[in-house]
C-alpha positions as CSV (number, residue, x, y, z in Angstrom):
1,M,40.8,50.0,97.7
2,R,42.2,49.8,101.2
3,V,43.0,53.5,101.8
4,G,45.0,54.6,104.8
5,F,44.2,58.1,106.0
6,I,46.0,60.1,108.7
7,G,44.6,63.4,110.0
8,L,40.8,63.5,110.8
9,G,40.3,67.2,111.5
10,L,38.0,69.6,109.7
11,M,39.3,68.7,106.3
12,G,40.1,65.0,106.9
13,S,36.8,64.2,108.4
14,G,34.9,65.3,105.2
15,M,37.3,63.6,102.8
16,T,37.3,60.3,104.6
17,A,33.5,60.3,104.7
18,N,33.4,60.7,101.0
19,L,36.0,57.9,100.5
20,Q,33.7,55.6,102.6
21,K,30.7,56.6,100.5
22,A,32.7,55.7,97.3
23,G,33.1,52.2,98.7
24,H,36.8,52.3,99.8
25,T,37.9,50.5,103.0
26,L,39.5,53.0,105.3
27,I,42.3,52.4,107.8
28,V,42.6,55.6,109.9
29,H,44.9,57.2,112.5
30,D,44.9,60.4,114.4
31,L,46.4,61.8,117.5
32,R,42.8,61.7,119.0
33,R,41.2,58.3,118.5
34,Q,37.8,59.9,119.2
35,A,38.1,61.8,116.0
36,A,37.7,58.5,114.2
37,D,34.5,57.4,116.1
38,K,32.1,57.9,113.2
39,L,34.3,56.4,110.7
40,L,35.0,53.3,112.9
41,A,31.3,52.9,113.4
42,A,30.8,52.9,109.6
43,G,33.3,50.2,109.2
44,A,36.8,51.8,109.1
45,E,39.7,50.1,110.8
46,W,42.0,51.8,113.4
47,A,45.8,51.7,113.0
48,K,47.8,52.2,116.2
49,S,50.6,54.0,114.3
50,P,51.4,55.6,110.9
51,R,53.8,52.6,110.3
52,D,51.0,50.1,110.9
53,L,48.6,52.1,108.8
54,A,51.0,52.1,105.8
55,A,51.7,48.4,106.2
56,T,48.0,47.5,105.9
57,S,47.0,50.0,103.2
58,E,47.3,50.0,99.4
59,V,47.7,53.8,99.3
60,V,48.1,56.4,102.1
61,F,46.8,59.9,102.5
62,T,47.7,62.5,105.0
63,S,45.9,65.8,106.0
64,L,48.0,67.5,108.6
65,P,48.5,71.1,109.9
66,G,51.8,71.8,108.3
67,P,55.4,70.7,107.4
68,P,56.6,69.7,111.0
69,E,53.6,67.5,111.6
70,F,53.9,65.9,108.1
71,E,57.6,65.2,108.5
72,A,57.1,63.6,111.9
73,V,54.3,61.4,110.6
74,A,56.0,60.5,107.3
75,C,59.6,59.9,108.5
76,G,59.6,59.9,112.2
77,K,59.7,57.0,114.6
78,D,57.1,54.4,113.5
79,G,56.3,56.7,110.6
80,I,54.7,56.0,107.3
81,L,58.0,55.4,105.5
82,D,58.9,52.6,107.9
83,G,55.7,50.7,106.8
84,M,55.8,51.4,103.1
85,A,56.5,48.8,100.5
86,R,58.1,49.2,97.1
87,G,55.7,50.9,94.7
88,Q,53.4,52.1,97.4
89,A,52.3,55.7,97.4
90,L,51.7,58.5,99.9
91,F,49.6,61.5,98.8
92,D,50.0,64.5,101.2
93,L,46.9,66.6,101.1
94,S,48.3,69.2,103.5
95,T,49.4,72.8,102.6
96,N,53.1,72.0,102.8
97,S,56.5,73.4,102.0
98,P,57.7,72.5,98.5
99,T,61.2,72.4,99.9
100,V,60.2,69.8,102.6
101,V,58.2,67.8,100.1
102,R,61.1,67.6,97.6
103,R,63.6,66.6,100.4
104,L,61.4,63.9,101.8
105,H,60.5,62.7,98.3
106,K,64.2,61.6,97.9
107,L,63.8,59.4,101.0
108,F,60.7,57.7,99.6
109,D,62.4,57.3,96.3
110,E,65.3,55.5,97.9
111,K,62.9,52.9,99.2
112,G,61.1,52.6,95.9
113,A,58.0,54.3,97.2
114,H,56.2,57.4,95.9
115,L,55.5,60.7,97.6
116,L,53.1,63.0,95.8
117,D,52.2,66.4,97.2
118,S,48.4,66.9,96.7
119,P,47.2,70.0,98.4
120,V,43.5,70.7,98.3
121,S,41.3,73.8,98.0
122,G,37.7,74.1,99.1
123,G,37.7,74.4,102.8
124,P,35.8,72.2,105.2
125,A,32.5,72.7,103.3
126,G,34.2,71.6,100.1
127,A,35.9,68.6,101.8
128,A,32.5,67.5,103.0
129,S,30.6,68.1,99.8
130,G,33.3,66.8,97.4
131,K,33.3,70.2,95.6
132,M,37.0,70.6,96.0
133,A,40.1,71.0,93.9
134,L,43.1,68.7,94.3
135,W,46.5,69.7,92.8
136,V,48.8,66.7,92.5
137,S,52.5,66.6,91.6
138,G,54.9,63.7,91.5
139,D,55.1,60.4,89.6
140,E,52.5,60.6,86.9
141,A,51.9,56.9,86.5
142,T,51.1,56.8,90.3
143,F,48.7,59.7,89.9
144,K,46.8,57.9,87.1
145,R,46.7,54.7,89.1
146,Y,45.0,56.3,92.1
147,R,42.9,58.8,90.2
148,P,39.7,57.0,91.1
149,V,40.5,57.5,94.8
150,L,41.2,61.2,94.2
151,D,37.9,61.6,92.3
152,A,36.1,60.4,95.4
153,M,37.4,63.4,97.3
154,G,37.2,66.3,94.8
155,D,35.6,67.3,91.5
156,Q,38.5,69.3,90.1
157,I,41.7,67.2,89.9
158,F,44.8,68.7,88.3
159,Y,48.2,67.0,87.6
160,M,50.9,69.6,88.0
161,G,54.1,67.8,87.0
162,A,57.3,67.2,89.0
163,V,57.0,66.8,92.8
164,G,56.6,70.1,94.7
165,A,54.8,71.9,91.9
166,A,51.4,71.4,93.4
167,S,52.6,72.8,96.8
168,V,53.9,75.9,94.9
169,A,50.4,76.3,93.2
170,K,48.7,76.0,96.6
171,L,50.9,78.8,98.1
172,V,50.3,81.0,95.0
173,H,46.6,80.5,95.4
174,N,46.4,81.2,99.1
175,L,48.8,84.1,99.2
176,S,46.9,85.7,96.3
177,G,43.7,85.5,98.3
178,Y,45.2,86.9,101.5
179,I,46.8,89.8,99.6
180,I,43.4,90.5,97.9
181,N,41.7,90.5,101.3
182,T,44.2,93.1,102.5
183,A,43.5,95.2,99.5
184,L,39.8,95.0,99.9
185,A,40.0,95.9,103.5
186,E,42.0,99.0,102.5
187,T,39.7,100.1,99.7
188,F,36.4,99.5,101.5
189,T,37.5,101.3,104.7
190,M,38.3,104.3,102.4
191,G,34.8,104.1,100.8
192,V,33.0,103.8,104.0
193,K,34.9,106.6,105.7
194,A,34.2,108.7,102.6
195,G,30.5,108.4,103.5
196,V,29.1,105.4,101.5
197,D,27.0,102.7,103.2
198,P,29.0,99.5,103.3
199,L,26.2,97.3,102.0
200,L,25.4,99.7,99.1
201,L,29.1,99.9,98.3
202,W,29.4,96.2,98.2
203,K,26.3,95.7,96.1
204,A,27.6,98.3,93.7
205,V,31.1,97.2,93.1
206,R,30.4,93.5,92.9
207,Q,28.5,94.3,89.7
208,G,31.4,96.2,88.1
209,A,33.9,94.7,85.8
210,N,36.1,93.3,88.5
211,G,33.2,91.9,90.5
212,R,31.8,90.0,87.6
213,R,34.9,88.0,86.6
214,R,36.9,85.2,88.2
215,T,40.0,86.6,90.0
216,F,42.6,84.7,88.0
217,D,41.0,85.0,84.6
218,T,42.4,88.5,84.2
219,L,45.9,87.0,83.9
220,A,44.9,85.5,80.6
221,E,44.3,88.8,79.0
222,H,47.7,90.5,79.2
223,F,50.1,89.0,81.8
224,L,50.3,85.4,80.6
225,P,50.5,86.1,76.8
226,D,52.9,89.1,77.4
227,N,50.8,91.3,75.3
228,Y,50.1,94.9,76.5
229,D,49.4,96.5,73.1
230,P,47.0,97.8,72.0
231,A,45.7,98.9,75.4
232,R,42.3,97.7,76.7
233,F,42.6,100.5,79.2
234,A,45.7,102.8,79.0
235,L,48.2,103.0,81.8
236,R,48.0,106.8,82.0
237,L,44.2,106.6,82.7
238,A,44.7,103.9,85.3
239,H,47.4,106.0,87.0
240,K,44.9,108.9,87.1
241,D,42.3,106.6,88.8
242,V,44.7,105.3,91.4
243,S,45.9,108.9,92.1
244,L,42.4,110.0,92.7
245,A,41.8,107.1,95.1
246,T,44.9,107.7,97.1
247,Q,44.0,111.4,97.2
248,L,40.6,110.5,98.7
249,G,42.3,108.3,101.2
250,R,44.4,111.2,102.4
251,E,41.4,113.5,102.5
252,V,39.4,111.1,104.8
253,G,42.4,110.0,106.8
254,V,42.6,106.4,105.8
255,P,46.0,104.6,105.6
256,M,46.5,103.4,102.0
257,R,49.7,101.3,102.0
258,L,48.8,99.0,99.2
259,A,47.3,101.7,97.1
260,N,50.4,103.9,97.5
261,L,52.6,101.0,96.5
262,T,50.4,100.4,93.4
263,L,50.7,104.1,92.5
264,E,54.5,103.9,92.8
265,E,54.5,100.9,90.5
266,M,52.4,102.7,87.9
267,T,54.5,105.8,88.2
268,E,57.6,103.8,87.6
269,A,55.9,102.3,84.5
270,L,55.0,105.7,83.2
271,G,58.7,106.7,83.6
272,R,59.5,103.8,81.2
273,G,57.3,105.6,78.6
274,W,54.5,103.1,78.8
275,Q,51.7,105.7,79.1
276,S,49.7,104.3,76.1
277,R,50.3,100.6,76.9
278,D,47.7,98.6,78.8
279,S,47.3,99.5,82.5
280,R,48.6,96.0,83.4
281,S,52.0,96.8,81.8
282,S,53.2,97.8,85.3
283,M,53.1,94.1,86.1
284,L,56.2,93.7,83.9
285,L,58.3,95.5,86.6
286,Q,57.8,92.6,89.0
287,Q,58.9,90.1,86.3
288,E,62.1,92.1,85.8
289,R,62.8,92.2,89.5
290,A,62.1,88.4,89.9
291,G,64.2,87.6,86.9
292,V,61.5,85.6,85.1
293,K,59.9,86.0,81.6
294,I,56.3,84.9,81.2
295,A,55.0,84.5,77.7
296,V,52.4,81.8,77.1
297,D,51.1,80.9,73.7
298,P,47.7,82.6,73.3
299,D,46.3,79.5,71.6
300,D,47.2,77.4,74.7
301,I,45.4,79.9,76.9
302,R,42.3,79.8,74.8
303,A,42.4,76.0,74.8
304,A,42.6,76.0,78.6
305,L,39.7,78.4,78.9
306,R,37.6,76.3,76.5
307,A,38.4,73.1,78.4
308,D,37.3,74.8,81.7
309,S,34.0,76.1,80.2
310,N,33.2,72.7,78.7
311,G,34.0,70.9,82.0
């Protein structure tokens, strides 16, 4: 296909190289023309504006720093929307605002064009190797039509439903990772200040139960199916563990903001009489505060896990 691509930075450069390897003809644009030198040398075409790029492409992709840049490129002067034809599609690969995507989607829809948010996860190395996830939401028929192009960029392609859903998933993914990083910084500084060699500490804990499992797989055990009985590990015992850890933090003089918050959550859950329920039952408190009820059919969870292991 004739694929238009705007944004040739660390992520875009890898994805466009893989599109060329898959045999697609590229039409490219970037604020810095020199960013396209290798692609142009390999046969890509240069477009002088996002509008011209859209007008000469079958499908358009953008990989941009954030919502302001995306909105300017998509709907600004000489933007993508000005060059789009009825039925044409724009896939935005940026980490974007679901609110912005949904608002601009209406503008594309009024013209008969399609905007799909398609954030990626894999970093520059994944973009270059093709070992990358793409989460796509928007018109499903358009997603299916251009699936071969998506497959040229990543090895894990997921359709998420209505427009904006993929951007929500990307923010959940990234925020979870950064919160976990903050927690690891807190717990490891406690361990090191308590006298343990950091390398030995890391080697030890990565072989424990938490180190051996994929981060999000734990949600399938209790949180998603809304099943905290019988307990795999009782809340009262987990509360004891966290109490001991925060006590150690105080003894060695390490700030323990997240640990203390975790202890408060568990203490509140104990106050509900959940001592013998699973340790994760304290997660119900956040569902109450958020005003959501999560209860996924266990058979659907098992099917998803089986599909993942078979893939």
